[in-house]
C-alpha positions in Angstrom: -3.7 -34.2 -13.0 -5.5 -32.7 -10.2 -7.2 -28.9 -10.8 -6.1 -26.3 -9.0 -8.2 -24.4 -6.6 -8.9 -20.8 -7.7 -9.5 -18.0 -5.1 -10.6 -14.4 -5.2 -8.4 -12.2 -3.3 -8.9 -8.3 -2.6 -5.6 -6.3 -3.2 -6.5 -4.0 -0.3 -7.1 -6.3 2.2 -6.3 -9.6 1.3 -9.8 -11.0 2.4 -10.5 -14.2 0.1 -13.5 -15.9 -1.3 -14.5 -19.0 -3.8 -16.2 -16.3 -6.2 -15.8 -12.8 -7.7 -18.0 -9.9 -6.3 -18.0 -5.9 -7.6 -17.8 -5.0 -4.1 -15.2 -5.9 -0.9 -17.4 -7.5 1.7 -14.7 -7.1 4.3 -13.3 -3.3 3.0 -16.2 -2.2 0.7 -14.0 -1.2 -1.9 -15.3 -1.7 -5.5 -13.5 -3.8 -8.6 -10.6 -5.2 -5.6 -10.8 -8.6 -7.0 -7.9 -10.7 -8.5 -7.7 -14.5 -9.3 -4.9 -16.3 -7.8 -4.2 -20.2 -7.7 -4.3 -20.8 -3.8 -1.3 -23.0 -2.9 -1.2 -26.6 -1.9 2.1 -27.4 0.3 1.0 -24.8 3.6 3.2 -27.1 6.0 6.6 -26.5 3.8 6.1 -22.9 3.5 7.8 -21.2 6.6 9.5 -23.8 7.9 12.0 -22.9 10.9 15.6 -22.3 10.5 16.2 -23.4 14.1 14.7 -26.0 16.4 14.4 -23.3 18.9 10.6 -23.3 20.7 9.8 -20.0 21.5 7.6 -19.2 24.9 5.1 -16.7 26.2 7.3 -13.9 28.4 5.4 -11.7 30.3 5.6 -7.6 29.5 7.7 -6.5 32.7 10.6 -9.0 32.0 10.9 -8.0 28.3 14.4 -6.5 28.4 14.6 -3.8 25.3 18.1 -2.0 24.5 17.8 0.9 22.6 21.6 0.6 22.1 21.0 -1.9 19.4 19.6 0.6 16.8 23.0 1.0 13.9 23.7 4.2 12.8 24.4 5.7 8.7 26.4 8.8 8.7 23.1 10.6 7.5 21.4 12.3 10.3 17.8 12.6 8.1 17.9 9.3 7.4 18.2 7.8 10.7 15.6 10.0 12.2 12.9 8.6 9.8 14.1 5.3 11.2 13.0 6.5 14.4 16.8 6.7 15.3 18.7 3.9 13.6 18.2 0.6 12.1 16.7 -1.6 13.9 17.7 -5.4 13.6 15.2 -7.4 12.1 12.8 -4.7 10.7 11.5 -5.1 7.5 11.6 -1.6 5.4 10.1 -0.8 1.8 11.2 2.0 0.0 8.5 3.1 -2.8 9.4 6.3 -5.3 9.0 6.9 -9.0 11.2 5.5 -11.3 14.3 7.0 -12.1 13.8 9.1 -8.8 16.8 7.8 -7.2 15.7 4.5 -5.0 18.5 2.5 -5.9 21.0 5.3 -5.6 19.7 6.0 -1.8 20.1 3.0 -0.4 23.5 1.9 -2.0 24.7 5.1 -0.6 23.6 4.1 2.5 23.8 0.5 2.6 27.5 1.7 1.8 27.6 3.9 5.0 26.5 0.8 7.0 29.2 -1.6 5.5 31.6 1.0 6.6 30.9 0.5 9.6 31.7 -3.0 10.2 28.4 -4.5 8.9 28.0 -7.5 6.6 25.2 -6.0 3.6 24.1 -8.4 0.9 22.5 -6.2 -1.9 19.8 -8.8 -4.3 20.6 -7.3 -7.8 16.9 -8.3 -9.8 16.6 -5.3 -12.1 20.3 -4.8 -12.7 23.2 -6.7 -13.7 26.0 -6.8 -11.0 28.4 -4.8 -13.2 25.4 -1.6 -14.0 25.7 -1.4 -10.0 29.7 -1.9 -9.2 29.7 1.1 -12.2 27.2 3.4 -10.3 29.0 2.5 -7.0 32.1 3.6 -9.0 30.6 6.6 -10.3 29.9 7.5 -6.4 33.3 6.7 -5.2 31.5 4.1 -2.7 34.2 2.3 -1.1 32.7 -0.4 1.3 34.6 -4.1 2.3 31.5 -5.6 3.7 28.9 -5.0 0.5 28.8 -8.1 -1.3 26.4 -8.4 -4.6 23.9 -11.4 -5.6 22.0 -10.7 -8.7 19.4 -13.7 -8.4 15.3 -13.6 -8.8 14.5 -16.7 -7.4 13.3 -16.0 -3.3 14.6 -20.1 -2.8 17.5 -19.4 -4.3 18.4 -16.0 -2.1 17.5 -17.7 1.0 19.9 -20.1 0.9 22.5 -17.3 0.0 20.8 -15.5 3.3 21.3 -18.5 6.1 24.6 -19.1 4.5 26.3 -15.7 4.5 24.3 -14.6 7.7 24.9 -10.7 6.7 23.7 -7.5 9.1 21.4 -6.1 5.9 20.0 -7.1 3.0 18.2 -5.1 0.0 16.2 -6.6 -2.5 15.9 -4.4 -5.4 13.2 -4.5 -5.9 10.5 -6.6 -4.5 8.3 -7.1 -7.5 10.9 -8.9 -9.4 11.4 -11.7 -7.0 9.5 -14.8 -7.8 8.2 -18.5 -6.0 8.6 -21.2 -8.1 6.2 -23.1 -6.8 3.4 -20.4 -7.3 2.2 -20.6 -11.0 1.6 -16.9 -11.1 3.8 -14.3 -13.0 7.0 -12.4 -10.7 4.9 -9.1 -10.2 1.2 -10.4 -9.5 -0.5 -9.8 -6.2 0.0 -13.8 -5.3 4.1 -13.5 -5.9 4.2 -10.0 -4.2 2.4 -11.0 -1.1 4.0 -14.3 -0.5 7.8 -13.5 -1.0 6.6 -10.2 1.1 5.5 -13.0 3.8 8.2 -14.6 3.9 10.9 -12.8 3.6 9.3 -11.0 6.9 9.4 -13.9 8.4 13.3 -14.4 7.4 13.9 -11.5 9.1 12.3 -11.6 12.6 13.8 -15.6 12.7 17.1 -14.6 11.5 17.3 -11.1 13.1 18.3 -9.2 9.5 16.8 -5.6 8.5 15.9 -5.9 4.9 15.3 -3.2 2.9 12.4 -4.0 -0.1 12.7 -1.7 -3.0 8.9 -1.5 -4.5 7.5 -0.1 -8.2 4.6 2.5 -7.7 1.4 2.8 -9.8 0.6 5.9 -11.9 -1.4 7.3 -8.9 1.4 7.3 -6.7 0.4 4.0 -4.5 3.2 1.3 -3.8 2.0 -1.3 -6.9 0.7 -4.8 -5.4 -1.5 -6.0 -2.6 -2.1 -3.3 -0.1 -1.3 -6.2 2.8 2.2 -5.1 1.8 2.4 -2.4 3.6 0.9 -3.6 6.3 3.5 -6.5 7.1 6.4 -4.5 6.6 7.3 -2.6 9.8 8.4 0.6 8.3 7.2 2.6 4.7 9.0 5.0 3.0 7.9 7.5 -0.3 10.7 8.7 -2.2 9.2 11.9 -3.8 10.7 14.1 -6.3 9.9 16.2 -9.8 12.8 15.6 -12.5 12.0 19.6 -13.2 13.7 19.8 -9.2 17.2 18.8 -8.2 15.8 18.0 -4.7 14.6 14.9 -3.5 11.8 14.2 -0.4 12.0 11.0 1.6 8.9 10.3 3.6 8.2 8.1 6.2 4.2 7.1 6.7 4.4 4.1 8.6 7.0 3.9 11.6 6.8 1.0 13.8 9.7 1.9 15.7 9.6 5.8 16.0 7.1 8.6 15.2 5.9 9.0 11.0 5.6 12.1 9.1 8.7 13.0 9.2 10.5 13.7 5.9 14.5 14.1 4.6 15.3 16.1 2.2 18.2 15.2 -0.3 20.0 17.2 -3.1 20.3 15.3 -6.2 24.3 16.0 -7.8 26.7 14.0 -10.0 28.4 12.4 -6.5 24.5 11.0 -6.1 21.9 12.1 -3.4 23.3 14.9 -0.7 21.3 15.7 2.2 19.9 19.3 2.3 20.9 20.7 5.8 18.5 23.7 5.9 15.3 23.3 3.9 14.3 26.6 4.7 16.7 28.3 3.0 16.3 26.1 -0.3 12.1 26.9 -0.4 13.1 30.5 0.1 16.1 31.0 -2.0 14.4 32.5 -4.9 11.7 34.7 -3.3 10.3 37.7 -4.6 9.4 40.0 -1.9 7.5 41.8 -3.9 5.7 40.1 -5.8 1.7 39.7 -5.1 0.4 36.6 -3.9 2.9 35.4 -2.0 2.3 34.7 1.3 5.4 33.0 4.1 4.4 30.2 6.1 6.3 28.0 9.1 5.0 24.0 8.3 5.8 21.3 10.5 7.2 18.1 8.8 6.8 15.0 11.4 10.0 16.9 13.8 11.2 19.0 11.2 10.1 23.0 10.9 10.4 24.1 7.2 9.1 27.8 6.0 7.6 27.5 2.5 6.0 29.7 0.3 2.4 29.8 -0.4 1.7 31.5 -4.1 -1.6 32.7 -5.6 -2.8 34.0 -8.7 -6.5 35.3 -8.9 -7.2 36.2 -12.9 -10.9 37.6 -14.7 -12.5 34.6 -15.3 -11.3 33.1 -19.1 -14.5 30.8 -19.3 -18.3 30.3 -18.2 -17.2 28.2 -15.1 -14.3 29.2 -13.2 -10.9 27.4 -12.9 -9.5 26.0 -9.3 -6.2 24.9 -9.9 -3.2 23.8 -6.7 -0.3 21.8 -6.9 1.3 21.2 -3.0 -2.1 21.6 -1.1 -5.6 19.5 -0.8 -8.0 20.9 -3.4 -10.7 20.5 -1.0 -8.8 22.7 1.4 -8.6 25.2 -1.5 -12.5 24.9 -2.3 -13.3 25.8 1.8 -11.1 28.8 1.3 -12.3 30.1 -1.2 -15.7 29.9 0.3 -14.7 31.5 3.5 -13.7 34.7 1.3 -16.9 34.6 -0.3 -18.9 34.1 2.7 -17.0 36.5 5.5 -15.6 38.7 3.6 -18.0 39.4 0.0 -15.3 38.4 -2.3 -17.0 37.4 -5.7 -14.6 35.4 -6.7 -17.0 33.2 -9.0 -16.1 35.6 -11.7 -12.6 34.4 -11.1 -9.8 32.1 -11.7 -7.8 30.8 -8.7 -4.0 29.1 -8.9 -2.2 27.9 -5.5 0.8 26.6 -5.7 3.8 25.7 -3.2 6.8 27.0 -4.3 9.5 24.2 -5.2 7.3 21.5 -6.1 6.6 20.5 -2.4 3.3 19.0 -0.7 2.1 19.8 2.3 -1.0 18.6 4.3 -1.1 20.3 7.4 -4.0 22.7 8.0 -1.8 25.0 9.8 -1.1 26.3 6.0 -5.0 27.4 5.7 -4.5 31.5 6.5 -1.3 31.4 5.0 -2.9 30.4 1.5 -5.7 32.5 2.6 -4.0 35.6 2.7 -1.7 34.8 -0.4 -5.1 34.4 -2.5 -6.6 37.8 -0.7 -3.2 39.5 -1.7 -3.4 39.0 -5.3 -7.5 39.2 -5.8 -6.6 43.1 -4.0 -2.9 43.7 -6.0 -1.4 44.5 -2.3 1.7 42.4 -1.2 2.1 41.1 2.4 4.8 42.7 4.6 8.1 40.5 3.5 8.9 40.2 6.8 5.8 38.2 8.5 4.9 35.2 8.9 1.7 33.7 8.8 0.0 31.0 10.9 -2.6 29.4 11.7 -5.8 27.3 10.9 -9.4 28.5 9.3 -12.7 27.5 10.4 -15.9 27.3 8.7 -17.3 30.4 10.2 -14.2 32.2 9.5 -12.2 31.6 13.2 -8.7 30.9 13.2 -7.8 27.9 15.0 -4.8 27.3 17.0 -2.2 25.4 15.7 1.0 22.8 17.5 4.2 23.9 18.0 4.3 27.2 17.9 7.4 27.9 19.5 9.0 25.9 16.9 7.9 27.3 14.0 8.5 31.1 15.2 12.0 30.3 16.2 12.6 28.3 12.7 11.0 31.7 11.6 13.1 34.3 13.9 16.2 31.8 12.7 15.4 32.8 9.0 15.2 36.3 10.2 11.4 37.5 9.9 9.9 39.7 12.2 6.9 39.9 12.3 4.3 37.2 12.3 0.4 36.6 12.6 -1.2 33.9 14.6 -4.3 32.1 16.2 -4.8 34.2 20.0 -5.5 30.5 21.2 -2.1 30.2 21.2 -0.6 33.5 22.1 -0.1 32.0 26.0 2.1 29.9 24.9 4.7 32.3 23.3 8.2 32.2 25.5 9.2 35.7 26.9 11.9 35.9 24.5 10.0 35.1 21.2 7.7 38.0 22.3 10.9 40.2 22.7 12.4 39.6 18.7 8.7 39.5 17.0 6.2 41.5 16.7 3.3 39.2 17.3 0.0 39.6 16.1 -3.1 37.6 17.3 -5.8 37.4 15.9 -9.2 35.4 16.1 -11.3 35.6 12.6 -9.8 35.6 9.2 -10.9 39.5 9.0 -8.9 40.2 11.2 -6.2 38.6 10.0 -6.8 40.8 6.4 -7.1 44.1 8.4 -3.6 43.0 10.0 -2.2 42.7 6.5 -4.2 45.3 4.3 -5.6 47.8 5.7 -9.3 48.0 5.7 -10.6 48.7 1.9 
């Protein structure tokens, strides 16, 4: 027997080389090389399903029709996909074990089946009976939903080419394998090769395919980084088992805007879309508590009001503790440095804890001023006006920078009953007259002005 040729492949960028090295010369990452067997039958890997020959087409002559998007009965899910499901798209859904990935896709696919689409659900991790019991528990009725318990990719392709479904669900991509490859299912080689063949199948037959992917302990989708580059859309399903809601976040979308989110509530009947996220996050808010500030944020195109909470306590050990949940720890360090330098607060003698109520995670810089005011409120033991919202990005010099889509943020705050706001002075000229007449607007330039507006002079 001839000796198999092995190569070392980077799990992040896909770079291949004949020998192992500590650092990848392509992406400069360390300890990312994985040994795999090189495929020998290259000519037979992607056999065309038809004899149709492609030819170059002028860009101006390409006919695109937005009406081909397929709608489900969940407006939030369609919004994450850019307005609906596109024919021939490959979509990756990742999330922690037990968060509800299979439940979500089973509900959505049953809605597509009720709209007349032919759906094939590949049950790789569960039996057909288990999926059927879940569908009965969720009271799902769909005539065009077919189940297939199979993990061999060659058999799956045969069924797809024979049935020609409109939508395929692969649950999950880590358990589907190619029998031609010697590596185990879920390995870097198997995941990459299976995804490439499914992508080719989706584009050639114009079938929409959903892939469910496992995540690592760090929260990233398991497998090579090239997996996220191959697919058209990447969705992350987030949620804490201590909370009853789940957040579906779009981090990549070739057919629409990314950074969109949709919030679902988990109940015995399955996942239910939350129509008013701001009301849900502010439901248990205590307006008399110190260290609490309300911030209107924007996630994609959705305005959400969140509560930033802070607790400043005297130093318990020799080194101060800095803990945060829901925000970037580097932003928290920046805000504490600004308070120390510009306001003279000796926070090195205090432990500081910051969290966003409800367990939501927000990364946008417009949250800076609200978090800073919550820390100041706990430090000075003075509460912020319960009818006031705070918006602004804090610079290193203590200046307040303008934020995007200020009108949308304030309209959401006004709808929730807030009558006062602190905003950057650069955003004041963008406000329409109806907001100026219905809300008390304080436009400020620096951190000390915002603190004086909220708490008065020391």
